[in-house]
C-alpha positions in Angstrom: 2.5 -0.9 -55.7 0.8 0.3 -52.5 -1.4 -2.3 -50.8 -5.0 -1.3 -50.4 -5.9 0.2 -47.0 -8.0 -2.1 -44.9 -10.3 -1.1 -42.0 -8.8 -1.1 -38.6 -11.6 -3.2 -37.1 -11.2 -6.5 -38.9 -13.9 -9.2 -38.9 -13.4 -11.9 -36.4 -11.8 -15.2 -37.4 -13.6 -18.2 -35.7 -10.9 -20.9 -35.4 -12.7 -24.2 -34.9 -10.4 -26.6 -33.2 -8.2 -24.2 -31.4 -7.3 -27.0 -29.0 -4.8 -28.5 -31.4 -1.4 -27.3 -32.7 -3.0 -26.4 -36.1 -5.5 -24.2 -34.4 -2.9 -22.6 -32.1 -0.7 -21.7 -35.1 -3.7 -20.3 -37.1 -4.7 -18.1 -34.2 -1.2 -16.7 -33.8 -0.8 -16.0 -37.5 -4.1 -14.1 -37.7 -3.7 -12.2 -34.4 -0.3 -11.0 -35.6 -2.1 -9.5 -38.6 -4.6 -7.6 -36.4 -7.4 -10.1 -36.7 -9.5 -10.8 -33.6 -9.8 -14.5 -32.9 -12.6 -16.5 -31.3 -11.6 -20.1 -30.6 -14.0 -23.1 -30.6 -12.6 -25.9 -28.4 -13.8 -29.3 -27.3 -11.2 -29.3 -24.5 -10.8 -26.0 -22.6 -7.8 -27.5 -20.7 -5.8 -28.4 -23.8 -2.4 -26.5 -23.7 -3.1 -25.0 -27.1 -6.3 -23.4 -25.7 -4.2 -21.4 -23.3 -3.0 -19.0 -25.9 -3.3 -15.3 -25.2 -4.2 -14.7 -28.9 -7.9 -15.8 -28.5 -10.1 -13.0 -27.4 -12.8 -15.6 -26.6 -13.2 -19.3 -26.1 -16.4 -21.3 -26.8 -16.6 -24.8 -25.6 -18.3 -27.1 -28.0 -18.0 -30.4 -29.9 -15.8 -29.6 -32.9 -17.6 -31.9 -35.3 -21.1 -33.0 -36.2 -24.4 -31.1 -36.1 -23.7 -29.9 -32.5 -20.9 -27.8 -33.8 -23.2 -26.2 -36.3 -25.7 -25.4 -33.6 -22.9 -23.8 -31.6 -21.8 -21.7 -34.6 -25.3 -20.5 -35.3 -25.6 -19.4 -31.6 -22.2 -17.7 -31.7 -23.0 -15.8 -34.9 -25.7 -13.8 -33.1 -23.1 -12.4 -30.6 -20.7 -11.3 -33.3 -20.8 -7.9 -34.9 -20.9 -8.4 -38.7 -19.8 -11.4 -40.7 -17.0 -13.6 -39.3 -14.5 -15.8 -41.2 -14.7 -19.5 -40.4 -11.5 -21.5 -40.3 -11.9 -25.1 -39.3 -8.7 -26.9 -38.2 -9.9 -30.5 -37.9 -11.3 -32.9 -40.5 -14.5 -33.3 -38.5 -15.1 -29.6 -38.5 -14.5 -29.3 -42.2 -17.1 -32.1 -42.9 -19.7 -30.5 -40.7 -19.3 -27.0 -42.0 -19.4 -28.3 -45.6 -22.4 -30.6 -45.0 -24.5 -27.9 -43.2 -23.2 -24.8 -45.0 -26.6 -23.4 -45.8 -27.2 -22.9 -42.0 -24.0 -20.8 -41.7 -25.0 -17.7 -43.8 -23.5 -15.3 -41.2 -20.0 -16.7 -41.8 -17.5 -16.3 -44.7 -15.5 -19.3 -45.8 -14.2 -20.9 -49.1 -15.0 -24.5 -49.9 -15.8 -26.4 -53.1 -19.1 -28.3 -53.5 -19.7 -30.8 -50.7 -19.3 -33.8 -53.0 -15.8 -32.7 -53.8 -15.0 -32.2 -50.1 -16.3 -35.7 -49.3 -14.5 -37.3 -52.2 -11.1 -35.8 -51.2 -11.5 -36.6 -47.5 -12.8 -40.2 -47.9 -9.9 -42.4 -48.7 -12.0 -44.9 -50.5 -13.6 -42.3 -52.8 -10.2 -40.6 -53.4 -8.6 -44.0 -54.2 -11.4 -44.7 -56.8 -10.9 -41.2 -58.2 -7.1 -41.6 -58.4 -7.5 -45.0 -60.2 -10.0 -43.4 -62.7 -7.9 -40.4 -63.5 -4.4 -42.0 -63.4 -3.1 -40.1 -60.4 0.2 -41.6 -59.0 -0.8 -43.8 -56.0 0.8 -46.9 -54.6 -0.8 -50.4 -54.9 -4.1 -50.1 -52.9 -6.9 -52.4 -51.7 -10.3 -51.2 -50.4 -11.4 -53.3 -47.5 -15.2 -53.3 -46.8 -15.2 -56.5 -44.8 -13.1 -59.4 -43.6 -13.4 -61.1 -46.9 -11.6 -58.2 -48.6 -9.1 -58.2 -45.8 -8.4 -61.9 -46.4 -8.0 -61.3 -50.1 -5.6 -58.4 -49.5 -3.6 -60.5 -47.0 -2.9 -63.0 -49.8 -2.1 -60.5 -52.6 -0.7 -57.3 -51.1 3.0 -56.4 -51.6 4.7 -56.1 -48.2 5.1 -54.1 -46.1 1.9 -52.2 -46.2 0.0 -49.6 -44.3 -3.6 -49.9 -43.0 -5.7 -46.8 -42.4 -9.4 -45.8 -42.0 -11.4 -44.5 -44.9 -12.3 -41.6 -42.7 -11.2 -40.4 -39.3 -14.6 -41.1 -37.8 -15.4 -40.0 -34.2 -15.0 -43.7 -33.3 -11.5 -43.8 -34.7 -10.4 -40.5 -33.0 -11.8 -41.8 -29.7 -10.0 -45.2 -30.2 -6.5 -44.0 -31.2 -4.4 -41.0 -32.1 -2.6 -43.1 -34.8 -3.2 -42.1 -38.4 -2.3 -45.5 -39.8 -0.6 -48.8 -38.9 2.3 -50.4 -40.7 1.9 -54.1 -41.2 4.6 -56.5 -42.3 2.6 -59.5 -43.7 -0.9 -60.9 -44.2 -1.2 -62.2 -40.7 -0.4 -58.7 -39.2 -2.9 -57.1 -41.6 -5.7 -59.4 -40.5 -4.9 -58.8 -36.8 -5.0 -55.0 -37.4 -8.3 -55.3 -39.3 -9.8 -57.3 -36.5 -8.6 -54.8 -33.9 -9.4 -51.6 -35.7 -12.2 -52.1 -38.3 -15.0 -51.3 -35.9 -13.4 -48.0 -35.0 -13.2 -47.3 -38.8 -16.9 -48.1 -39.3 -15.9 -51.3 -41.2 -14.1 -49.6 -44.1 -10.3 -49.4 -44.3 -7.6 -48.9 -46.9 -4.6 -51.2 -47.3 -1.8 -49.6 -49.3 1.7 -50.8 -50.3 4.3 -49.1 -48.2 6.3 -46.6 -50.2 10.0 -47.3 -49.6 12.1 -44.4 -48.4 13.0 -42.5 -45.3 11.1 -39.7 -43.6 13.1 -37.2 -45.7 11.4 -38.6 -48.8 8.0 -37.2 -47.6 7.1 -34.0 -49.4 4.1 -31.7 -48.9 2.3 -28.9 -50.8 0.3 -26.5 -48.8 -1.9 -24.5 -51.1 -4.7 -22.0 -51.4 -7.1 -22.0 -54.3 -9.2 -18.8 -54.5 -12.9 -18.5 -55.0 -12.4 -18.8 -58.8 -10.4 -22.0 -58.4 -7.0 -20.5 -59.2 -3.9 -21.7 -57.3 -2.8 -18.4 -55.6 -0.4 -19.9 -53.0 1.6 -23.2 -53.3 4.3 -23.8 -50.7 6.5 -27.0 -50.9 8.3 -28.5 -47.9 9.5 -31.9 -46.8 9.8 -33.8 -43.5 13.1 -34.3 -41.8 11.6 -36.3 -38.9 8.2 -37.3 -37.7 6.5 -38.6 -34.5 5.6 -41.4 -34.1 8.2 -42.8 -36.5 7.1 -44.2 -39.9 3.4 -43.2 -39.8 3.3 -40.1 -37.6 3.1 -36.3 -38.2 6.0 -34.0 -38.9 8.2 -33.0 -36.0 10.8 -31.2 -38.1 10.3 -30.0 -41.7 12.1 -27.7 -44.1 11.2 -25.7 -47.2 12.4 -27.2 -50.5 11.8 -26.8 -54.2 10.1 -29.7 -55.9 8.3 -28.7 -59.1 6.9 -32.3 -59.6 5.1 -32.2 -56.3 3.9 -28.7 -57.0 2.5 -29.5 -60.4 0.8 -32.7 -59.2 -0.9 -30.8 -56.4 -2.1 -28.1 -58.8 -3.3 -30.6 -61.4 -5.1 -32.7 -58.7 -7.0 -29.9 -57.1 -7.7 -27.9 -60.2 -9.0 -31.0 -61.9 -11.9 -31.3 -59.4 -12.8 -27.6 -59.3 -11.3 -27.2 -55.8 -11.5 -23.9 -53.8 -10.0 -23.1 -50.4 -7.1 -24.4 -48.3 -5.6 -27.7 -49.6 -2.7 -30.0 -48.7 -1.1 -32.9 -50.6 1.5 -35.3 -49.2 3.7 -37.3 -51.6 6.6 -39.6 -51.1 9.6 -40.3 -53.3 9.7 -44.1 -53.8 13.3 -45.2 -53.2 12.8 -48.2 -55.5 11.4 -46.5 -58.6 12.2 -42.8 -58.1 8.5 -42.0 -58.7 6.7 -39.5 -56.5 3.5 -41.2 -55.2 0.5 -39.6 -53.4 0.2 -40.5 -49.7 -3.0 -38.4 -49.1 -4.7 -35.1 -49.6 -6.1 -33.0 -46.7 -8.7 -30.3 -47.6 -10.6 -27.4 -46.2 -8.2 -26.5 -43.3 -4.7 -25.6 -42.4 -2.4 -28.4 -41.4 0.1 -28.8 -38.6 2.9 -27.6 -40.8 1.0 -24.8 -42.7 2.8 -22.2 -40.6 6.1 -23.0 -42.4 4.7 -21.0 -45.3 4.4 -17.9 -43.2 7.8 -18.5 -41.8 9.1 -18.5 -45.4 7.4 -15.2 -46.1 4.3 -16.6 -47.8 0.8 -15.5 -46.5 -1.1 -18.8 -46.7 -3.6 -18.5 -43.8 -4.1 -14.7 -44.3 -4.8 -15.3 -48.0 -7.6 -17.6 -47.0 -9.0 -15.0 -44.5 -8.8 -12.1 -47.0 -10.3 -14.1 -49.9 -13.2 -15.3 -47.8 -14.1 -11.6 -47.2 -13.8 -10.8 -50.9 -10.7 -8.7 -50.3 -7.5 -8.6 -52.4 -5.0 -11.2 -51.4 -1.8 -10.1 -49.7 1.2 -9.4 -51.9 3.4 -12.1 -50.3 2.0 -15.3 -52.0 5.1 -16.5 -54.0 7.5 -19.0 -52.5 11.1 -17.7 -52.7 12.9 -20.7 -51.3 14.6 -19.4 -48.2 15.2 -22.8 -46.7 13.2 -22.2 -43.5 12.4 -24.9 -41.1 9.4 -25.8 -38.8 9.8 -27.7 -35.5 7.7 -29.1 -32.7 10.4 -29.4 -30.1 8.7 -32.1 -27.8 7.9 -34.4 -30.7 11.2 -33.9 -32.4 13.2 -34.7 -29.3 11.2 -37.9 -29.0 11.8 -38.8 -32.7 15.5 -37.9 -32.4 15.8 -40.1 -29.2 14.5 -43.1 -31.1 16.9 -42.5 -34.0 19.8 -42.1 -31.6 18.9 -45.3 -29.9 19.0 -47.0 -33.3 22.3 -45.3 -34.0 20.7 -43.6 -37.0 21.4 -40.1 -35.6 24.1 -38.5 -33.4 23.5 -35.6 -30.9 25.6 -33.4 -33.2 23.6 -34.5 -36.2 20.4 -33.6 -34.5 21.7 -30.2 -33.6 22.8 -29.5 -37.1 19.4 -30.6 -38.4 17.5 -28.1 -36.3 19.8 -25.1 -36.9 18.9 -22.3 -39.1 15.9 -19.9 -39.5 12.9 -21.7 -38.2 9.3 -21.3 -36.9 8.1 -23.3 -33.9 4.9 -25.1 -33.5 4.3 -24.4 -29.9 7.1 -22.3 -28.4 6.6 -18.5 -28.7 8.2 -16.0 -26.4 5.2 -13.6 -26.8 2.7 -16.4 -26.0 4.6 -18.7 -23.6 1.7 -20.5 -21.8 1.0 -23.2 -24.3 4.6 -24.3 -24.4 5.0 -24.1 -20.6 1.9 -26.2 -19.9 2.8 -28.8 -22.6 6.2 -29.1 -21.1 5.0 -29.4 -17.5 2.3 -32.0 -18.3 4.9 -34.0 -20.3 7.3 -34.0 -17.4 4.5 -34.9 -15.0 3.5 -37.8 -17.2 7.1 -39.0 -17.4 7.5 -38.8 -13.7 4.3 -40.8 -13.2 5.6 -43.5 -15.5 8.8 -43.7 -13.5 6.9 -44.0 -10.2 4.7 -46.7 -11.5 7.7 -48.7 -12.8 9.3 -48.3 -9.4 6.3 -49.7 -7.6 5.7 -52.7 -10.0 6.8 -56.0 -8.6 10.1 -57.4 -9.9 10.1 -60.9 -11.2 12.9 -63.5 -11.6 15.6 -64.6 -9.2 18.9 -62.9 -8.4 22.1 -64.7 -8.9 
């Protein structure tokens, strides 16, 4: 069947949060399909903002009402409607909360209360407990009294994370969550990080299993709430270890993860881009939900396009009321996704622990793959990321060389 002809001058995609890997990949995918891209960035100097695929950069906060004010001003300079693609949680929340002020834009989101419920870990935990979704043993901490109770009753180890990635949390740390080994460590982490989390955190039993036990479903639910794209992958390594983000992932088939994702999002009337991470518990063999992410692409969404599935472009086309592309079915080619810098760091840790050999690392990255940052057609982001990493490493070496030595020689 011949695909419908689309106009040559495509509506602009406004990528909010181009100054992150998710935004960079989104811009590249859309530009490759002939879509002009305007990037909204908080940090013009971020290496991802150096892509040649953005026709225009707008510097603005990427969360809160100030983002909405920027988008309203930007709309007046665009010819016709533009598709809005937020790439950070803060941008999703702001766009959802003040959507009535964004009439010049096209985007697909469910009702705001659904967005908030899925993004707020407390609300989602309560929803999961009510509906019987598979989650690990969880405690909601709304104060130090709750933390003390959890410290005396949690199974160990556990993970402590904020209910929401608030601006205070993002400013305080780049870490998503902290693994704690006992009650004393949980209380210490609560005392250290609860203010940044606005006083509400989640303590959750650690799901036993290695990084390869972490599975993800990247999905798109159309404006009618139908799952039109579902792409399953798993992590091979992540950075930082244990609680980080993927540095190397691969496409897999896992029908249980797929069906859980569809049931979860369909059950709340979801529409738009969605992501669900699950982990195979080594003790029980059960797949347990780690967390959902909604309203945006994720760092590893690009693996779908690498596997021949049009995830991001489906979101763009559906927002405009156009037919979705034909390539929406996963065909299990076994493709991989890699962020070289992070994977080299993660592999170095595993090698130091004698968990991985150089040959084993090379074998793990071989095969057809897409790359988070490196792109021969768009080399500046990779080059700048590499040069800044080398400069940081050199500075650390210099500082260590200048630090006074202690102890006596014998």
